[in-house]
C-alpha positions in Angstrom: -16.5 -0.6 -10.7 -17.2 -2.4 -13.9 -20.1 -4.8 -14.0 -19.4 -8.5 -13.4 -20.4 -11.0 -16.1 -23.4 -12.1 -14.1 -24.6 -8.5 -13.5 -24.2 -7.7 -17.2 -26.2 -10.8 -18.2 -28.9 -9.8 -15.8 -28.9 -6.3 -17.2 -29.4 -7.6 -20.7 -32.2 -9.9 -19.5 -33.9 -6.9 -17.8 -33.6 -4.9 -21.0 -35.2 -7.7 -23.0 -38.1 -8.0 -20.5 -38.8 -4.3 -20.5 -38.8 -4.1 -24.3 -41.5 -6.7 -24.5 -43.9 -4.9 -22.2 -46.7 -3.2 -24.2 -47.1 0.5 -23.6 -50.4 2.3 -24.0 -50.3 6.1 -23.5 -54.0 6.2 -22.9 -53.7 4.2 -19.7 -52.6 5.6 -16.4 -49.9 4.0 -14.4 -51.0 2.3 -11.2 -48.6 1.1 -8.6 -49.3 -1.8 -6.3 -47.2 -3.6 -3.7 -46.4 -7.3 -4.0 -47.5 -7.8 -0.4 -51.1 -6.5 -1.0 -52.7 -3.3 0.3 -50.4 -3.0 3.3 -48.4 0.2 3.7 -45.0 0.5 2.3 -42.0 -0.2 4.5 -38.3 -0.6 3.7 -38.3 -3.9 5.7 -40.8 -5.4 3.3 -38.8 -4.4 0.3 -35.6 -5.8 1.8 -37.3 -9.1 2.5 -38.7 -9.3 -1.0 -35.4 -8.4 -2.7 -33.4 -10.9 -0.7 -35.9 -13.7 0.0 -34.3 -16.2 -2.4 -30.7 -15.2 -1.8 -28.4 -17.9 -0.3 -25.7 -16.1 1.6 -22.4 -18.0 2.5 -22.2 -18.9 6.1 -18.9 -17.0 6.3 -20.7 -13.7 6.6 -22.8 -15.0 9.5 -19.7 -16.3 11.2 -18.0 -12.9 10.8 -20.8 -10.9 12.4 -21.2 -13.5 15.2 -17.5 -13.5 16.0 -16.2 -11.9 19.2 -13.9 -9.6 17.4 -14.1 -5.8 17.8 -16.1 -4.0 15.2 -13.2 -2.6 13.2 -11.8 -6.2 12.6 -15.3 -7.4 11.7 -15.6 -4.6 9.1 -12.2 -5.4 7.8 -13.2 -9.1 7.5 -16.3 -8.1 5.5 -14.2 -6.1 3.0 -11.9 -9.2 2.8 -14.8 -11.6 2.2 -16.2 -9.4 -0.7 -12.8 -8.6 -2.2 -13.0 -4.9 -1.4 -9.8 -4.4 0.5 -7.4 -1.8 -1.0 -4.8 -4.3 -2.2 -2.6 -3.3 -5.1 -4.9 -5.1 -7.5 -7.9 -3.3 -6.2 -6.1 0.1 -6.5 -5.4 -0.7 -10.1 -9.0 -1.5 -10.7 -9.8 1.9 -9.3 -7.2 3.5 -11.6 -4.9 4.6 -8.7 -1.2 4.9 -9.3 0.7 2.2 -7.4 4.2 3.7 -7.6 5.9 0.6 -6.1 4.3 -1.7 -8.6 1.7 -4.4 -8.2 3.9 -7.1 -6.6 3.4 -8.4 -3.1 5.8 -6.7 -0.6 5.9 -9.7 1.8 7.6 -12.1 -0.6 9.9 -12.1 -3.6 7.8 -14.3 -5.9 6.8 -11.3 -8.2 3.2 -12.2 -7.6 0.5 -9.6 -7.9 -0.9 -8.5 -4.5 -4.6 -9.6 -4.4 -6.7 -11.1 -1.7 -6.0 -14.6 -2.6 -2.2 -14.2 -2.7 -1.7 -11.8 0.2 -3.7 -13.8 2.8 -3.4 -17.4 1.6 -0.8 -18.1 -1.1 2.0 -15.8 -0.1 5.0 -17.7 1.4 5.1 -15.2 4.3 1.4 -15.7 5.0 1.8 -19.5 4.6 4.5 -19.5 7.3 2.3 -17.5 9.6 -0.6 -19.9 9.1 1.7 -22.9 9.6 2.8 -21.4 12.8 -0.8 -22.0 14.0 -1.2 -25.4 12.3 -3.8 -23.9 9.9 -3.6 -25.0 6.3 -5.6 -23.9 3.2 -6.9 -25.6 0.1 -6.1 -23.1 -2.6 -8.2 -25.0 -5.1 -11.4 -23.8 -3.3 -13.0 -20.4 -3.4 -12.8 -18.1 -0.4 -15.9 -19.2 1.4 -15.4 -23.0 0.8 -11.8 -22.5 1.9 -12.7 -20.9 5.2 -15.5 -23.5 5.8 -13.0 -26.4 5.3 -10.4 -24.8 7.6 -13.0 -24.2 10.2 -13.9 -27.9 10.3 -10.3 -28.9 10.5 -9.5 -26.5 13.3 -11.7 -28.3 15.8 -12.1 -25.3 18.1 -15.1 -23.0 18.5 -13.0 -19.9 18.2 -11.7 -20.5 14.7 -13.3 -17.4 13.2 -11.7 -15.1 15.8 -8.3 -16.6 15.1 -8.8 -16.4 11.4 -9.9 -12.7 11.5 -7.1 -11.6 13.8 -4.5 -13.5 11.8 -5.7 -11.7 8.6 -5.8 -8.4 10.4 -2.3 -8.6 11.7 -1.1 -9.8 8.2 -2.7 -6.6 6.8 -1.0 -4.5 9.4 2.4 -6.1 8.6 1.9 -5.4 4.9 1.0 -1.8 5.6 4.0 -1.4 7.9 6.3 -2.6 5.1 4.7 -0.1 2.6 4.3 3.0 4.7 7.0 2.6 7.4 9.6 0.6 5.5 9.5 -2.1 8.2 11.0 -5.5 7.9 8.4 -8.3 8.0 9.1 -11.3 10.2 6.9 -14.2 11.2 8.1 -13.8 14.8 6.9 -10.1 15.0 3.6 -11.1 13.3 3.1 -13.9 15.9 3.8 -11.5 18.8 1.2 -9.0 17.5 -1.3 -11.8 16.8 -0.9 -13.2 20.3 -1.3 -9.8 21.9 -4.4 -9.1 19.9 -6.0 -12.4 20.7 -5.3 -12.0 24.4 -6.9 -8.5 24.3 -10.0 -10.2 22.9 -10.3 -12.6 25.9 -12.6 -10.3 27.7 -15.2 -10.8 24.9 -15.2 -14.6 25.4 -17.1 -16.5 28.1 -15.0 -18.3 30.7 -15.1 -21.7 28.9 -13.9 -20.4 25.6 -11.4 -18.1 27.3 -9.7 -21.1 29.0 -9.7 -23.0 25.7 -8.0 -20.0 23.9 -5.3 -19.8 26.6 -4.7 -23.5 26.4 -4.5 -23.4 22.7 -2.0 -20.6 22.7 0.2 -22.4 25.3 0.3 -25.5 23.0 1.7 -23.6 20.0 
């Protein structure tokens, strides 16, 4: 993967700092830890490296969700833009024989994370079916945070992840099985998947999920 603009700027800054360090061949190198004379541990290095890092709450919500691990891992790839969409495959120099356009709509839009899961008319119809709407002017994390506040249920993250998971499966079915995408079929699969997750909820949330599905 090519370096991002921020990573490249940090690389240049590091080069500049290193070039200004005086080097004396007569002196011997001596290594010391930032935390004093305590023994080395990977945990101390990890805490030192990420002490000042502010992580979006979206990641915490993903790992605290009640979804099965494969969906949580899928959601992490989605959140960091590492899903193998057609745009990602192009970045990896893979040959996308069918072109770069989204297979779920006819807008001739490139298939990236933003389009496939949020801006695509097919995806929009799926979200509208659940009364979930997105502000496309916000970035991914701000968008999810705003939608979570508007949803007014504690199981938003589970709904969001399962919706995205089933959209991804519909997209794959179109590409690999020549299937015909329909919102009805997506909703049936979404509902089945959410009901399968009920055993991972406590009784209070389980009842809320069932009531919410009945109201749709």
